KEPALUM-989535 format. One line per field, with one value per residue (C-alpha): residue in three letters; x, y, z. Coordinates in pm, 1 decimal. Layout:
BEGIN
rest <- c(ALA;...)
x <- c(X;...)
y <- c(Y;...)
z <- c(Z;...)
REM end
This chain:
BEGIN
rest <- c(VAL;SER;THR;GLU;ILE;LEU;GLN;ALA;LEU;LEU;ALA;LEU;GLY;TYR;SER;ASP;LYS;GLU;ALA;VAL;LEU;ALA;ILE;LYS;GLN;ILE;PRO;THR;ASP;VAL;SER;VAL;SER;ASP;GLY;ILE;ARG;ALA;ALA;LEU;LYS;THR;LEU;SER;LYS;ALA)
x <- c(-0.1;257.5;420.9;121.5;92.4;447.3;368.6;76.7;266.3;533.5;287.3;146.7;488.6;622.9;1000.2;1119.2;1206.2;887.2;677.7;851.8;843.1;483.6;424.6;651.1;363.8;51.8;-92.6;39.4;-299.6;-490.4;-616.0;-441.5;-703.0;-702.3;-336.7;-290.2;-510.3;-332.0;-33.4;-154.1;-281.5;58.0;216.5;7.1;121.6;493.9)
y <- c(3.2;264.8;171.4;266.2;613.0;664.0;643.3;871.4;1146.5;1133.9;1146.8;1472.6;1630.1;1577.8;1506.9;1124.3;1300.9;1465.6;1174.6;915.3;1168.4;1207.2;833.7;774.5;988.7;814.5;466.9;182.3;34.9;275.1;214.5;364.3;654.2;741.6;720.4;964.3;1202.0;1176.6;1203.9;1545.1;1671.7;1601.9;1776.8;2080.0;2155.8;2167.8)
z <- c(-2.3;75.5;-263.8;-429.7;-186.8;-256.7;-682.0;-628.7;-416.9;-691.9;-999.0;-819.5;-829.8;-485.3;-428.5;-313.5;27.5;65.8;-13.4;193.0;492.8;464.9;434.1;752.6;941.7;848.7;971.7;814.1;824.4;599.0;236.1;-40.3;-101.4;286.7;281.8;9.4;180.1;508.1;307.5;129.9;469.7;614.7;341.2;332.8;687.9;598.1)
REM end
């Protein structure tokens, strides 16, 4: 699941570093769509 979230964030133009840091801050038991949403919220606060 985290691989799919990473690919989605990269497709949206985030760097590898930004995407990996955001993924580390979200729960591991989320769906892909919820994970993307959570990662985007994390990135918007940065």
